[in-house]
C-alpha positions as CSV (number, residue, x, y, z in Angstrom):
1,M,197.9,121.6,67.0
2,A,199.0,122.5,70.5
3,K,202.2,124.4,71.0
4,I,204.4,124.8,74.1
5,I,205.4,128.4,74.7
6,E,208.6,128.6,76.8
7,N,208.5,130.9,79.8
8,L,211.8,132.0,81.2
9,S,210.2,132.9,84.6
10,G,208.9,129.4,85.4
11,R,205.9,127.7,84.0
12,N,205.5,126.9,80.3
13,T,202.3,127.8,78.6
14,I,200.5,125.4,76.2
15,R,198.6,127.0,73.3
16,L,195.7,124.9,72.1
17,S,193.9,124.9,68.8
18,V,190.2,124.8,68.4
19,D,190.4,121.1,67.5
20,D,192.4,120.4,70.6
21,I,189.8,122.1,72.8
22,I,186.9,120.3,71.1
23,N,188.7,116.9,71.6
24,I,189.3,117.6,75.3
25,V,185.7,118.7,75.8
26,R,184.4,115.6,73.9
27,E,186.5,113.3,76.2
28,Y,185.2,115.1,79.3
29,Q,181.6,114.7,78.1
30,N,182.1,111.0,77.4
31,I,183.5,110.4,80.9
32,T,180.9,112.4,82.8
33,R,177.9,111.1,80.8
34,N,174.9,110.5,83.1
35,A,176.5,112.4,86.0
36,Y,174.1,115.0,87.4
37,S,175.9,116.5,90.3
38,Y,179.2,118.1,91.0
39,E,180.2,115.2,93.3
40,E,179.4,112.6,90.7
41,I,181.4,114.4,88.0
42,R,184.4,114.7,90.4
43,Y,184.1,111.0,91.3
44,K,184.1,109.9,87.6
45,L,187.0,112.1,86.7
46,A,189.0,110.9,89.8
47,E,188.4,107.3,88.7
48,C,189.8,107.6,85.2
49,E,193.2,108.5,83.7
50,I,193.3,111.0,80.9
51,Y,196.3,111.2,78.6
52,L,197.1,113.8,76.0
53,P,198.6,112.2,72.9
54,E,202.2,113.2,72.1
55,D,201.2,114.6,68.7
56,L,199.1,117.2,70.6
57,F,202.4,119.0,71.4
């Protein structure tokens, strides 16, 4: 499960578990399926909204 690590100097850091990373990569692969160029991948990602579930944190 992801964990937010407080940082007193500004940005917080989010620590991800192996399962969190695999889920993010799986979602990326589903979205960019059949895209064969950098431009196609960027277009597909720009067209969708990706949300991280609250229980991730």
